[in-house]
ZALUMTOR-531001 format. One record per residue: x, y, z of N, C-alpha, C, O, CB in turn; residue number from 1. Coordinates in Angstrom, 3 decimals. Glycine has a CB too. Layout:
<atoms>
[atom [X; Y; Z]; [X; Y; Z]; [X; Y; Z]; [X; Y; Z]; [X; Y; Z]; NUM]
...
</atoms>
This chain:
<atoms>
[atom [-126.902; -216.758; 178.869]; [-127.477; -216.192; 177.702]; [-126.501; -215.558; 176.866]; [-126.585; -215.664; 175.643]; [-128.487; -215.269; 178.026]; 1]
[atom [-125.468; -214.827; 177.487]; [-124.490; -214.191; 176.707]; [-123.600; -215.222; 175.913]; [-123.210; -214.935; 174.781]; [-123.652; -213.321; 177.612]; 2]
[atom [-123.303; -216.338; 176.465]; [-122.472; -217.268; 175.660]; [-123.255; -217.793; 174.402]; [-122.707; -218.010; 173.322]; [-122.013; -218.489; 176.561]; 3]
[atom [-124.643; -217.981; 174.663]; [-125.362; -218.518; 173.606]; [-125.427; -217.401; 172.492]; [-125.345; -217.689; 171.298]; [-126.770; -219.000; 174.096]; 4]
[atom [-125.575; -216.154; 172.939]; [-125.495; -215.041; 171.844]; [-124.249; -214.993; 171.151]; [-124.257; -214.858; 169.927]; [-125.704; -213.672; 172.402]; 5]
[atom [-123.185; -215.087; 171.782]; [-121.840; -215.079; 171.120]; [-121.706; -216.353; 170.165]; [-121.123; -216.260; 169.084]; [-120.652; -215.082; 172.260]; 6]
[atom [-122.233; -217.466; 170.582]; [-122.070; -218.677; 169.725]; [-122.884; -218.369; 168.576]; [-122.413; -218.621; 167.468]; [-122.502; -220.048; 170.404]; 7]
[atom [-124.134; -217.817; 168.678]; [-125.037; -217.603; 167.540]; [-124.306; -216.604; 166.546]; [-124.246; -216.854; 165.342]; [-126.483; -217.013; 168.048]; 8]
[atom [-123.801; -215.559; 167.058]; [-123.156; -214.653; 166.164]; [-121.950; -215.286; 165.396]; [-121.698; -214.985; 164.230]; [-122.706; -213.458; 166.946]; 9]
[atom [-121.253; -216.143; 166.094]; [-120.097; -216.634; 165.442]; [-120.443; -217.876; 164.515]; [-119.715; -218.135; 163.557]; [-119.047; -216.998; 166.508]; 10]
[atom [-121.550; -218.631; 164.807]; [-121.762; -219.775; 164.151]; [-123.090; -219.666; 163.153]; [-123.167; -220.354; 162.136]; [-121.870; -220.869; 165.216]; 11]
[atom [-123.988; -218.855; 163.500]; [-125.368; -219.005; 162.923]; [-125.623; -217.728; 162.036]; [-126.174; -217.858; 160.943]; [-126.520; -219.154; 164.123]; 12]
[atom [-125.245; -216.550; 162.481]; [-125.746; -215.281; 161.985]; [-125.327; -215.170; 160.516]; [-126.077; -214.503; 159.803]; [-125.203; -214.070; 162.839]; 13]
[atom [-124.266; -215.709; 159.965]; [-123.827; -215.554; 158.516]; [-125.045; -215.997; 157.738]; [-125.413; -215.294; 156.797]; [-122.475; -216.455; 158.118]; 14]
[atom [-125.701; -217.096; 158.046]; [-126.820; -217.687; 157.288]; [-128.202; -217.246; 157.878]; [-129.082; -216.817; 157.131]; [-126.701; -219.256; 157.302]; 15]
[atom [-128.376; -217.359; 159.218]; [-129.750; -217.037; 159.740]; [-129.948; -215.582; 159.932]; [-131.109; -215.184; 160.024]; [-130.017; -217.735; 161.060]; 16]
[atom [-129.035; -214.788; 160.000]; [-129.025; -213.299; 160.121]; [-128.996; -212.916; 161.616]; [-129.416; -213.658; 162.504]; [-130.305; -212.652; 159.404]; 17]
[atom [-128.445; -211.653; 161.821]; [-128.333; -211.218; 163.291]; [-129.550; -211.358; 164.107]; [-129.471; -211.651; 165.299]; [-127.937; -209.799; 163.385]; 18]
[atom [-130.679; -211.158; 163.507]; [-132.006; -211.217; 164.312]; [-132.724; -212.623; 164.211]; [-133.770; -212.885; 164.805]; [-133.034; -210.076; 163.762]; 19]
[atom [-131.981; -213.568; 163.321]; [-132.619; -214.928; 163.163]; [-133.594; -214.972; 162.108]; [-134.269; -215.993; 161.976]; [-133.287; -215.374; 164.399]; 20]
[atom [-133.763; -213.916; 161.282]; [-134.823; -213.961; 160.131]; [-134.419; -214.771; 158.882]; [-135.186; -214.743; 157.919]; [-135.132; -212.505; 159.641]; 21]
[atom [-133.346; -215.450; 158.817]; [-132.931; -216.190; 157.685]; [-132.387; -215.385; 156.579]; [-132.380; -215.823; 155.429]; [-133.996; -216.955; 157.211]; 22]
[atom [-131.894; -214.124; 156.915]; [-131.441; -213.170; 155.953]; [-130.009; -212.837; 156.162]; [-129.641; -211.690; 155.910]; [-132.261; -211.948; 156.002]; 23]
[atom [-129.163; -213.718; 156.594]; [-127.721; -213.382; 156.827]; [-126.970; -213.116; 155.502]; [-127.504; -213.320; 154.412]; [-127.013; -214.549; 157.600]; 24]
[atom [-125.723; -212.659; 155.640]; [-124.939; -212.167; 154.481]; [-124.742; -213.301; 153.526]; [-124.513; -212.953; 152.368]; [-123.561; -211.578; 154.913]; 25]
[atom [-124.784; -214.667; 153.785]; [-124.689; -215.722; 152.956]; [-126.004; -216.404; 152.467]; [-125.987; -217.312; 151.636]; [-123.894; -216.615; 153.596]; 26]
[atom [-127.003; -215.975; 152.959]; [-128.457; -216.469; 152.802]; [-128.778; -216.541; 151.337]; [-129.253; -217.582; 150.883]; [-129.524; -215.500; 153.535]; 27]
[atom [-128.550; -215.506; 150.572]; [-129.093; -215.406; 149.224]; [-128.355; -216.429; 148.313]; [-128.885; -216.711; 147.238]; [-128.943; -213.928; 148.671]; 28]
[atom [-127.251; -216.968; 148.637]; [-126.579; -217.973; 147.809]; [-126.779; -219.329; 148.191]; [-126.159; -220.244; 147.649]; [-125.212; -217.758; 147.782]; 29]
[atom [-127.698; -219.525; 149.188]; [-128.072; -221.027; 149.720]; [-129.337; -221.467; 149.223]; [-130.330; -220.745; 149.138]; [-128.172; -221.142; 151.303]; 30]
[atom [-129.278; -222.616; 148.912]; [-130.493; -223.384; 148.540]; [-130.634; -224.717; 149.401]; [-129.711; -225.529; 149.323]; [-130.434; -223.741; 146.983]; 31]
[atom [-131.624; -224.969; 150.139]; [-132.696; -223.978; 150.464]; [-132.218; -222.819; 151.296]; [-131.130; -222.851; 151.870]; [-133.824; -224.652; 151.198]; 32]
[atom [-133.038; -221.799; 151.356]; [-132.731; -220.612; 152.116]; [-132.724; -221.093; 153.582]; [-133.386; -222.045; 153.998]; [-133.786; -219.418; 151.845]; 33]
[atom [-131.868; -220.296; 154.340]; [-131.924; -220.515; 155.844]; [-133.245; -220.346; 156.399]; [-134.061; -219.559; 155.920]; [-131.024; -219.591; 156.571]; 34]
[atom [-133.491; -221.163; 157.521]; [-134.797; -221.067; 158.235]; [-134.907; -219.710; 158.916]; [-133.898; -219.198; 159.398]; [-134.952; -222.219; 159.299]; 35]
[atom [-136.065; -219.121; 158.973]; [-136.428; -218.045; 159.835]; [-136.664; -218.565; 161.193]; [-137.693; -219.144; 161.542]; [-137.620; -217.322; 159.334]; 36]
[atom [-135.505; -218.288; 162.035]; [-135.558; -218.938; 163.402]; [-136.551; -218.242; 164.487]; [-136.866; -218.689; 165.590]; [-134.085; -218.926; 163.990]; 37]
[atom [-136.942; -217.078; 163.899]; [-137.887; -216.346; 164.843]; [-139.346; -216.876; 164.754]; [-140.227; -216.493; 165.523]; [-137.888; -214.791; 164.514]; 38]
[atom [-139.517; -217.678; 163.878]; [-140.952; -218.332; 163.716]; [-141.088; -219.826; 164.124]; [-142.106; -220.468; 163.863]; [-141.398; -218.250; 162.206]; 39]
[atom [-139.983; -220.369; 164.795]; [-140.028; -221.737; 165.126]; [-141.185; -221.986; 166.031]; [-141.956; -222.904; 165.750]; [-138.756; -222.179; 165.740]; 40]
[atom [-141.388; -221.218; 167.146]; [-142.512; -221.431; 168.048]; [-143.821; -221.263; 167.271]; [-144.684; -222.137; 167.347]; [-142.451; -220.445; 169.252]; 41]
[atom [-143.986; -220.213; 166.557]; [-145.297; -220.068; 165.899]; [-145.681; -221.298; 165.002]; [-146.839; -221.713; 164.983]; [-145.287; -218.782; 165.038]; 42]
[atom [-144.679; -221.869; 164.259]; [-144.810; -222.958; 163.422]; [-145.032; -224.279; 164.204]; [-145.333; -225.324; 163.627]; [-143.625; -223.031; 162.564]; 43]
[atom [-144.870; -224.181; 165.538]; [-144.989; -225.408; 166.363]; [-146.054; -225.228; 167.387]; [-145.941; -225.641; 168.542]; [-143.662; -225.761; 167.052]; 44]
[atom [-147.118; -224.581; 166.911]; [-148.358; -224.306; 167.810]; [-148.033; -223.500; 169.031]; [-148.547; -223.773; 170.115]; [-149.010; -225.638; 168.295]; 45]
[atom [-147.186; -222.507; 168.873]; [-146.853; -221.484; 169.884]; [-145.805; -222.112; 170.957]; [-145.581; -221.493; 171.997]; [-148.242; -220.972; 170.624]; 46]
[atom [-145.227; -223.236; 170.712]; [-144.319; -223.733; 171.602]; [-142.931; -223.890; 170.928]; [-142.808; -224.493; 169.862]; [-144.831; -225.007; 172.152]; 47]
[atom [-141.900; -223.333; 171.581]; [-140.562; -223.467; 171.045]; [-140.090; -224.853; 171.105]; [-140.054; -225.450; 172.181]; [-139.619; -222.599; 171.751]; 48]
[atom [-139.711; -225.416; 169.957]; [-139.315; -226.843; 169.929]; [-137.794; -227.000; 170.487]; [-136.948; -227.396; 169.686]; [-139.445; -227.414; 168.383]; 49]
[atom [-137.479; -226.761; 171.584]; [-136.198; -226.813; 172.097]; [-135.415; -228.062; 171.823]; [-134.291; -228.016; 171.323]; [-136.276; -226.606; 173.446]; 50]
[atom [-136.085; -229.304; 172.192]; [-135.476; -230.520; 171.846]; [-135.030; -230.699; 170.416]; [-133.929; -231.168; 170.127]; [-136.348; -231.532; 172.170]; 51]
[atom [-136.011; -230.273; 169.453]; [-135.686; -230.362; 168.000]; [-134.517; -229.396; 167.530]; [-133.738; -229.709; 166.630]; [-136.978; -230.034; 167.185]; 52]
[atom [-134.465; -228.247; 168.188]; [-133.477; -227.394; 167.855]; [-132.081; -228.026; 168.381]; [-131.069; -228.049; 167.681]; [-133.809; -225.994; 168.439]; 53]
[atom [-132.140; -228.441; 169.457]; [-130.925; -228.987; 170.069]; [-130.425; -230.232; 169.202]; [-129.227; -230.380; 168.964]; [-131.226; -229.416; 171.608]; 54]
[atom [-131.335; -231.061; 168.772]; [-131.004; -232.198; 168.018]; [-130.459; -231.758; 166.626]; [-129.569; -232.406; 166.075]; [-132.227; -233.111; 167.895]; 55]
[atom [-130.977; -230.707; 166.099]; [-130.434; -230.141; 164.815]; [-129.012; -229.590; 165.018]; [-128.148; -229.843; 164.178]; [-131.374; -228.988; 164.271]; 56]
[atom [-128.738; -228.844; 166.109]; [-127.480; -228.292; 166.287]; [-126.482; -229.389; 166.527]; [-125.381; -229.331; 165.979]; [-127.496; -227.314; 167.383]; 57]
[atom [-126.818; -230.419; 167.345]; [-125.936; -231.568; 167.571]; [-125.696; -232.455; 166.361]; [-124.661; -233.111; 166.245]; [-126.491; -232.394; 168.650]; 58]
[atom [-126.648; -232.461; 165.488]; [-126.496; -233.257; 164.268]; [-127.268; -234.635; 164.470]; [-127.103; -235.616; 163.745]; [-124.919; -233.496; 163.946]; 59]
[atom [-128.068; -234.577; 165.473]; [-128.779; -235.863; 165.768]; [-130.144; -235.964; 164.887]; [-130.695; -237.043; 164.672]; [-129.123; -235.938; 167.392]; 60]
[atom [-130.599; -234.781; 164.429]; [-131.774; -234.721; 163.523]; [-131.369; -234.105; 162.255]; [-130.662; -233.097; 162.276]; [-132.942; -233.939; 164.130]; 61]
[atom [-131.779; -234.656; 161.097]; [-131.324; -234.081; 159.918]; [-132.154; -233.054; 159.478]; [-133.365; -233.144; 159.681]; [-131.175; -234.996; 158.936]; 62]
[atom [-131.634; -231.999; 158.850]; [-132.476; -230.904; 158.222]; [-131.616; -230.543; 156.977]; [-130.389; -230.448; 157.007]; [-132.757; -229.551; 159.265]; 63]
[atom [-132.383; -230.355; 155.894]; [-131.682; -229.985; 154.546]; [-130.901; -228.707; 154.903]; [-131.463; -227.859; 155.597]; [-132.788; -229.706; 153.232]; 64]
[atom [-129.730; -228.529; 154.504]; [-128.961; -227.396; 154.702]; [-128.053; -227.415; 155.810]; [-127.143; -226.587; 155.847]; [-129.749; -226.351; 154.825]; 65]
[atom [-128.215; -228.373; 156.829]; [-127.397; -228.643; 157.850]; [-126.367; -229.810; 157.700]; [-125.790; -230.316; 158.663]; [-128.208; -228.849; 158.904]; 66]
[atom [-126.208; -230.155; 156.507]; [-125.338; -231.347; 156.256]; [-124.287; -230.857; 155.221]; [-123.588; -231.706; 154.668]; [-126.203; -232.659; 155.694]; 67]
[atom [-124.151; -229.715; 154.964]; [-123.236; -229.259; 153.950]; [-121.944; -228.795; 154.628]; [-122.021; -228.457; 155.809]; [-123.870; -228.126; 153.104]; 68]
[atom [-120.767; -228.746; 153.998]; [-119.562; -228.376; 154.594]; [-119.662; -226.937; 155.134]; [-118.970; -226.650; 156.111]; [-118.442; -228.529; 153.608]; 69]
[atom [-120.446; -226.032; 154.596]; [-120.617; -224.620; 155.070]; [-121.253; -224.651; 156.498]; [-120.806; -223.944; 157.401]; [-121.555; -223.769; 154.040]; 70]
[atom [-122.335; -225.516; 156.672]; [-123.045; -225.608; 157.843]; [-122.340; -226.345; 158.807]; [-122.058; -225.849; 159.898]; [-124.280; -226.143; 157.644]; 71]
[atom [-122.000; -227.610; 158.457]; [-121.363; -228.479; 159.415]; [-122.370; -228.858; 160.482]; [-123.534; -228.461; 160.430]; [-120.127; -227.809; 160.033]; 72]
[atom [-121.912; -229.623; 161.438]; [-122.722; -230.018; 162.540]; [-122.120; -229.532; 163.769]; [-121.117; -230.078; 164.228]; [-122.914; -231.472; 162.592]; 73]
[atom [-122.748; -228.404; 164.402]; [-122.200; -227.755; 165.526]; [-121.922; -228.522; 166.705]; [-121.108; -228.143; 167.547]; [-122.988; -226.776; 165.877]; 74]
[atom [-122.584; -229.608; 166.792]; [-122.247; -230.416; 167.960]; [-120.927; -230.952; 167.933]; [-120.225; -231.058; 168.939]; [-123.146; -231.489; 168.122]; 75]
[atom [-120.559; -231.321; 166.678]; [-119.088; -231.939; 166.474]; [-118.065; -230.616; 166.874]; [-117.062; -230.803; 167.563]; [-118.819; -232.540; 164.640]; 76]
[atom [-118.370; -229.516; 166.458]; [-117.618; -228.326; 166.700]; [-117.443; -228.094; 168.309]; [-116.324; -228.000; 168.814]; [-118.369; -227.094; 165.987]; 77]
[atom [-118.644; -228.011; 169.061]; [-118.535; -227.837; 170.465]; [-117.875; -228.846; 171.121]; [-117.276; -228.535; 172.151]; [-119.721; -227.691; 171.039]; 78]
[atom [-117.850; -230.129; 170.704]; [-117.241; -231.233; 171.328]; [-115.764; -231.146; 171.079]; [-115.045; -231.777; 171.854]; [-117.823; -232.534; 170.836]; 79]
[atom [-115.202; -230.457; 170.110]; [-113.703; -230.242; 169.780]; [-113.317; -229.031; 170.551]; [-112.135; -229.026; 170.895]; [-113.391; -230.027; 168.166]; 80]
[atom [-113.969; -228.091; 170.875]; [-113.514; -226.884; 171.395]; [-113.688; -226.735; 172.934]; [-113.287; -225.734; 173.529]; [-114.198; -225.818; 170.697]; 81]
[atom [-114.312; -227.790; 173.557]; [-114.558; -227.897; 175.011]; [-113.805; -228.881; 175.624]; [-113.206; -229.741; 174.978]; [-115.900; -228.152; 175.318]; 82]
[atom [-113.798; -228.800; 176.972]; [-112.950; -229.819; 177.743]; [-113.674; -231.178; 177.754]; [-113.034; -232.229; 177.730]; [-112.681; -229.331; 179.277]; 83]
[atom [-115.011; -231.142; 177.790]; [-115.678; -232.406; 177.981]; [-117.084; -232.391; 177.353]; [-117.535; -231.313; 176.967]; [-115.758; -232.732; 179.471]; 84]
[atom [-117.759; -233.453; 177.236]; [-119.134; -233.511; 176.687]; [-120.154; -232.687; 177.507]; [-121.088; -232.100; 176.961]; [-119.599; -234.973; 176.627]; 85]
[atom [-119.937; -232.667; 178.843]; [-120.853; -231.811; 179.673]; [-120.783; -230.357; 179.179]; [-121.815; -229.740; 178.912]; [-120.461; -231.880; 181.225]; 86]
[atom [-119.600; -229.831; 179.062]; [-119.465; -228.360; 178.731]; [-119.969; -228.189; 177.302]; [-120.540; -227.141; 177.000]; [-117.924; -227.828; 178.870]; 87]
[atom [-119.790; -229.169; 176.398]; [-120.310; -229.050; 175.001]; [-121.855; -228.888; 175.080]; [-122.421; -227.965; 174.494]; [-119.906; -230.352; 174.107]; 88]
[atom [-122.516; -229.809; 175.818]; [-123.980; -229.815; 176.023]; [-124.402; -228.425; 176.590]; [-125.322; -227.796; 176.066]; [-124.414; -231.003; 177.020]; 89]
[atom [-123.744; -227.977; 177.622]; [-124.065; -226.629; 178.137]; [-123.968; -225.542; 177.126]; [-124.839; -224.674; 177.075]; [-123.178; -226.291; 179.255]; 90]
[atom [-122.968; -225.549; 176.335]; [-122.807; -224.528; 175.313]; [-123.925; -224.601; 174.222]; [-124.418; -223.580; 173.743]; [-121.419; -224.677; 174.665]; 91]
[atom [-124.303; -225.882; 173.850]; [-125.455; -226.127; 173.039]; [-126.706; -225.574; 173.576]; [-127.468; -224.880; 172.903]; [-125.619; -227.516; 172.837]; 92]
[atom [-126.901; -225.900; 174.812]; [-128.086; -225.453; 175.664]; [-128.202; -223.931; 175.681]; [-129.297; -223.389; 175.531]; [-127.946; -225.977; 177.160]; 93]
[atom [-127.110; -223.263; 175.858]; [-126.980; -221.783; 175.748]; [-127.543; -221.298; 174.500]; [-128.465; -220.483; 174.466]; [-125.556; -221.335; 175.837]; 94]
[atom [-126.952; -221.834; 173.405]; [-127.439; -221.475; 171.975]; [-128.848; -221.665; 171.807]; [-129.546; -220.799; 171.279]; [-126.760; -222.295; 170.904]; 95]
[atom [-129.366; -222.898; 172.286]; [-130.719; -223.174; 172.178]; [-131.620; -222.006; 172.929]; [-132.616; -221.526; 172.386]; [-130.954; -224.611; 172.777]; 96]
[atom [-131.213; -221.651; 174.084]; [-131.936; -220.655; 174.812]; [-131.899; -219.282; 174.052]; [-132.913; -218.597; 173.921]; [-131.344; -220.528; 176.237]; 97]
[atom [-130.721; -218.934; 173.579]; [-130.650; -217.683; 172.719]; [-131.590; -217.746; 171.555]; [-132.263; -216.759; 171.258]; [-129.221; -217.459; 172.178]; 98]
[atom [-131.663; -218.855; 170.892]; [-132.569; -218.942; 169.742]; [-134.051; -218.907; 170.259]; [-134.916; -218.389; 169.553]; [-132.278; -220.275; 168.904]; 99]
[atom [-134.307; -219.365; 171.283]; [-135.663; -219.314; 171.938]; [-135.895; -217.797; 172.109]; [-137.005; -217.363; 171.802]; [-135.733; -220.152; 173.409]; 100]
[atom [-134.941; -216.943; 172.576]; [-135.212; -215.509; 172.924]; [-135.558; -214.760; 171.697]; [-136.165; -213.695; 171.806]; [-134.001; -214.835; 173.615]; 101]
[atom [-135.217; -215.234; 170.515]; [-135.425; -214.654; 169.169]; [-136.960; -214.792; 168.669]; [-137.395; -214.193; 167.685]; [-134.435; -215.392; 168.140]; 102]
[atom [-137.662; -215.601; 169.423]; [-139.035; -215.880; 168.775]; [-139.867; -214.752; 168.911]; [-139.831; -213.992; 169.880]; [-139.769; -217.073; 169.371]; 103]
[atom [-140.748; -214.624; 167.768]; [-141.585; -213.407; 167.711]; [-142.913; -213.897; 168.322]; [-143.623; -214.754; 167.796]; [-141.760; -212.793; 166.167]; 104]
[atom [-143.165; -213.299; 169.428]; [-144.253; -213.665; 170.381]; [-145.206; -212.534; 170.460]; [-146.194; -212.609; 171.191]; [-143.710; -214.005; 171.800]; 105]
</atoms>
């Protein structure tokens, strides 16, 4: 969980905010506004959409705002800073678990 939290703070918090509310320091200048990550489960009938979140992080699923040079595709980032694909997947999984922990339940 700690590695996911660190990745979140480094890669996501600037836009999505420290608590995941979509209110990061860069959020006001972005169109569309960053997603409130704390409501993903609520908007998915109470179930956290882990596979969809992972696909978004990896760049396998398109979401407006995740294709800009500012956002980048973090799957590519993880594949360049890790030793192998397995480690990149583990780091993405840790980030997904951390985002799951932000859910307002």
